[in-house]
N, C-alpha and C positions, 0 to 999 in steps of 0.2 A: 431312372423310368419314369417319368413324365409323359403329362399330359400333351401330343405330340402338336408342333405347327400345325400343320396340316387341319387339324379338328378344332384346334385350338382357333383358327381364322375364320371355321363355317360359327362357330358358338359368336363370335363377334359379326360378322355379316346377312344377320339375317332382319329379314323384312316388319314394319312394324311392329301386323299384323305373326308370326311367326311368333316374336319378340315375346308379346302382349301375351301371345299363350302360355309361351316358359315366362316368365313375369309368374304367368298364375297357378299354369304347374310346378315350380321350385318351392311358391308360397307355398299351398296343396302340401308340396312330399316332406316340405321343413314341420306344419305343421301335423300330416301321421304323420312321422319317423320320431320325431318329439315322443309325442301324444304319447308314442304305445314302447317309448324310451321309458316315459320318468311312471309312466304306467306297472310296468314293472317292476322299477325300482321302490314306486309308493307302496305296493303290494310286501315288503318285502317289510316296510316301515312296520305298515301295521300291523303286521301276522308275528312283528318282532313286541306289539307295544299288549297283546290279547292276546298273543301262540305259545311265541316260540321258548319264551320263561318252562311251561307244563313242557312241552315235546322232546325240548334241547338240551332243559338244568333242571330237568325232573329232582332233585336232592337237592336245592339249595331251596332258601329260604323266601318268601314271598321279595325279599328287599335285594336280599342277594340274585334270584331270579328276572328280577327287573332289569336292576344298575347289571348284569352277565351278557344279555339280554341287545338293547341298547348298547355295550360295549360290541355287540358283533357288530350289534350297526351301523356304530362308531367308523371299524376296520372300512367298508365300502365309501365314504365319506376319505377313510386317510389315499385309498386306489383312486380315485379320483383326479390329484394332478400326473398321479404317472400314469394315467390314461392322458391324462391329457397333453404332456409332453410325448409320447407314443404317436401319437392318434395324426398329432398337430404336426408331428415333425412330415407322414407322408399330406395333409392335407394341405402341406404349404410344399408341401416335392410331385403326388403326383394326380391334386386336387381335390377339390370340397370330395365331389357325388360318387369317386369310387371312395373314398376314405369315410362315407358313415352308409356305403352298406353292406363291412365291413363290422363300424360296429352296431350297429341290427343286429346283426349275425349272432356279433357274441353277447349283445342284450341277450334275446330272445333263448337260446339254447343254453345260456347261466341259470335264465330261471325254471325252465322247463326241469331242470339238472334240483332245484331245488323240489320240486313239484313233488316228484318221488327219491328222495334223501327220507332213509329210516328217521327214525331218532333212536332216543339214548338206549329206548332201555330194545330196541333188537342189538344195534348197530354198538353200545359203550361209545367209549370218546368218541370214536371216531365219528361217528355221527357234529358235534357241536364244532368239530375242525372239519368237517368236509364242509360246513356250513357257509364257515368263513375265508376255503377258502374259496367259492364262490361270490360268496356276497364279494366277496376281491376284481373277480373276475363283474359282477356287473358297476361296478365304482370305476374300472378300468373303462368297461364298455363308455356309463356316462361321463365319465369326463372326456372322451374325444369324440364324444355327440353334442357337444351343447354349442361350440363352435364354428364347427362343420354349418350344423342344424340351418342357424344365426344368418353364416357368412353365404349359406346356399337364395335365401331366401330377401337378405339387402342389398348383395353386391349385382341380383340383377331386377330387384327395384329403381327405381326414377331416386336421383342423388333429391330430388327434393322430399321426399316421404322414407327417405330409410330407415326415419326412430320406429313408423307403422310398420314398415315391411321387416321391420327386425324384432319389434313384438308376436310377427303372427309365430315364430317358435315358442315363444316365451307362454306362449297359452297353449305347452304344447301341458309345463306342469297340473294347472290346472282341468284339463282335463285328465288327464294320466289318473293326477286324481280323481277324479270324479269316476270312473272311469273303475279303479282298483279298488276305493270306499267300497265303493256300491258294490263291486264283486263279495267284498269280502261280509259286505254288508247280506248283501243278497244271499247266499251260500248261510251266513251263521242263525239265519231266520231257516229256511229249508230243511237243514241238514238237525238243525240240533241239539242234542246231546254229540254223535256224532262231531260235530264241527268240528272239537278239538283230536279228531283220530285221523278222519282222513278228508271231513268238508270241504277248511282253507286249503289242501293241495287243486281243486279242479280250478284257482283261478291263474296260479303261476301254468296249469299246463297248458292253461288258456292264450297262453299268447304267443302259444310255435304257430295261433291260425291267425296273428296279429301281426306279429312278424310278416309272414305269406303274402298280408297283405298288403302294407309298409313297400316288403321289395319289390311288389310292383308296381307303388309308383313312386317311387324315387328313380326304377333301373329310364324309366320315358323323361325325364329332364341331363339337360344339357349340362357341361361346364360353366359356370358361369362368367361370363363375356369382361373381366376381370381378372379374374384368376387367365382368363387363357391368354387377353395381354398381358401380364407377367409371363409366360409362355412365351408366348412372340417373338417378344423383345429380348429371351434365353436372363433374363430377371428371375430366374430361381435360386435360390439362395440352394447351399449343396448341403448346412449341416441349420439349417432354420432355426429349428430348438438353442442353439449352443448363441447360435449370431443377434438372438430378437433375447438373452439373455442380456448378455455384452451391449449392447448398442439400449434397451429399453428397460431396463431395472427401475428406476423411478415406478415406471407407465404402473409391473409390472409387480408390484409394492402394492400404491395405487387401489388399485383393482380391487386389490385379494380384499382394502381395508374396508374399501368399498361399501362390501354385500355383506359385512355386520349388521346391521337395523336389516337388513333382508336375509337374510340366510339365518344368524342363531333362533329372530322371532318366529318363523314362521316352520322351523320344524321343533316348534315348541307349542305350538301350536296345533302342526299335525299328527303332530307322533305322543308325543308326551302329555297334553294335552288329552288324547285318547287316557289309560290311567288315568289322570287327572283326577274329571270327572269321573268319572265309576268310583273309586275310591274320600275323593274329597264332597265330592255332592251328590251320591248316591243315582249316576248314572247308567246307566245301561248303555254293554257296549254298542249296540245298534243304536240309542238314545244316540253317542256321543259319535260313531259313525257317516250318523245321517245329519252332522250339525257342521262335518270336519265339511261333507261333500254342497251342503249349501251353502257354504263358504267356498266354494270352489267356484262353482255356479257368478258368484261375487266376483270374481277376478277373472275370471271366463270375459265379463263384462266389463271390466277396467282398463286390464289391461292392453286393448287394442290406444283405448282413448284415452291413454297415459302419453303411449307411445308417438300418436297421433300430434294431444301436445306436447311434444317435446319436441316436434318438430314446426310447430307457431310459437316459443315462447322457451326454446333451450333445453338440453335434455339437465344440466341442471339444478336448476330453478325447481326440473317437478321431479327430483330425486332428492333435493333440499329437505322437500317436502312433505316426502313421504318421508322421511329419519325420522325429521323432529314430531311425526305423526304420533311414529313407534313410541316413542317417548314419553309423549302426553299419555298415548293408552295402557304404560305399561301397573300399573299400581292398581288402575280400576279396573282390567283385566279381569283379576286372580279376582279380585274383590266379589263382585260383580256374579261368581261363577260359581265363591264358597255361600250366595244364598241360598242356591241349592232351588231354583223357582226358574220348571222348563225354558219358557220363553224367554227369559231374563238371557238365561244359558246362550241357547239356542240365535238368536241374535246376539250371544260379546262377538260368537266365534267368529258368527258371518259376518261382522263389523270390521275383527279383527285382519281382515285382510285388505283391505282399501287404505288402508300405509302399505303390505310386503306387493303391492300391485304398483302404486303411484313409483313401487322404484323398479323395478321386475317393466315395467313394460317402454322406459328407456335407456335401459341398466344393458341390455345386449348394445344399443347401437355406441351409448353414450361410450361401454369398451372395448367395443371391436373399432371401432373410426376413433382412435389413440398407434396405435399398430398399423405400419406397410402397406399394404398390398402380398406380395412375397411373404408377408411373418406374420400377416392375420394371423392364420388358424394356434398357430404353434403358442405367440403371445398372448390372444385371446380366449385362450380354452389355458390357461395355464394362469396368468391374475385371477382368472371367474370362481379357477377350482383350489384352488390354494386358501378357499369364503372355508368348502366346505372343513378345508385344515382347523383351521383357527374362531370355525365359527358351526356353521352349522355341523358338520358328524358330532362335535363335540353334548351337544348344544341339548338333550335330553340327559344323558349320563350325567352333565354338570346341574340341571336339571331336578332330577333324579337324589342325589347329592346336596346339594342348598336349600330342597325345601323337607328331605327323613333331617337335617344339620342344624338348618338355622329357620324359618318354617317361609313360606310362600310368596314371603316381600322382597325376600334377597333373590329368587328369579330376577321378579320385576324389575329392582334396582342390575339386574346385569342387563336387561335390554335395555337397560336405560344407556348405559354404561356404550353397548353395543351403537349404538343410537351414534351418542358424542364419537367416536371411533370416523362412523358411517360422514356425520361431517364435516369431520377435516380433511377426507380423502375427497370428497365430494369439491371442497374451497381446493384447492391443491391439485385435481386432477383438469388436464388442457377438457376442453371442452370445442371437436370441432362438429357440430351440428353442423353447420356453417360454410364450410371446408372443402373443397376437392380435394378427397383422399387418393383423389390413384396422379397426385403429386408429389410425389417423391422430394420433393423443398422440403413438404411442408412438416414431413419426418427428419431434416438431417439433423 
């Protein structure tokens, strides 16, 4: 079952006004959808740092409870490549739009169920088991969401502005982080002592409202003209994921390594740092959450600027600058937080988003452009999400262990190593920011 050729022709035969409207709607649908997905995903990240060790691992020591909480957090990342493979198959078979509707519903339902999940005191060991299962579903949903939302925007956009268009759905990360962090912070302030009993559940339940909004927007977007052309020319792959792994293994591996200095530091800065600021800098949960939310606002501005800049000077130059800056700030970041001075910590957390944004802005187009249209959903998604297993997911867990056994400097050293791996991958990955990605000869 694929998009019908007649519908595909309609997507490619719009007049200028209709096409312009679809370009805008595709960008909006991508941003809204990814914002909701990441809102749900980051809610879990925040809750893992400040709540779940008490609700689902109450009998553990503080160190063991934190490790267990971050371990369930990492499970969601391990599930993301699985989601990328599952939805990558259907995204390259059925189309971007239909697949994205499924991922949005799956994420919303998983998050809402976490919001009503009883704690360990109520149902015993079944509580953390069910928590892990729902986290896996979240990971599967996010794994299938990213490449589809990027392609929905990028494949509708002007070929000279692919970096900018692909950066729009990337803004879903800071928007989702802002929404999730502000929701948790607000509920924590309003519910007081009741926050760890029931208050933390409210933001998870609110995801159902956001999903309804996201569905309304996404249902109004047509299939992308690039995928429509694949359907019209009957070039849809029978088993796209297997084919992209066979034909483009190098690009998949390099796409994963490319993200090391973006993924690992980002989740240290936005999740592990919440615990670190509380225990080692004497700052409250609310202070830490507000600092992370402020950092997300910085990213919200810089991500599209970095995507636009990559259209002018090339993806790899912008990306390499971000990776190099990550290595430069790795040691000063913790040294400044350790001062315990509120304004210094706040500014440090905010500025830590600069190198991330320089990478995250051009990242979507840089990865997506190395795969042909009929294999792009699966290829880009798998490469992108594999980084979740090797970098993003383990980062808070490794940081907790390194801090306990060696000290903060070991965490900084890990971030420098991640930057080195990224710089190597950036040098080896093709830069197709100025080529015609509809030309099959480019990928031969």
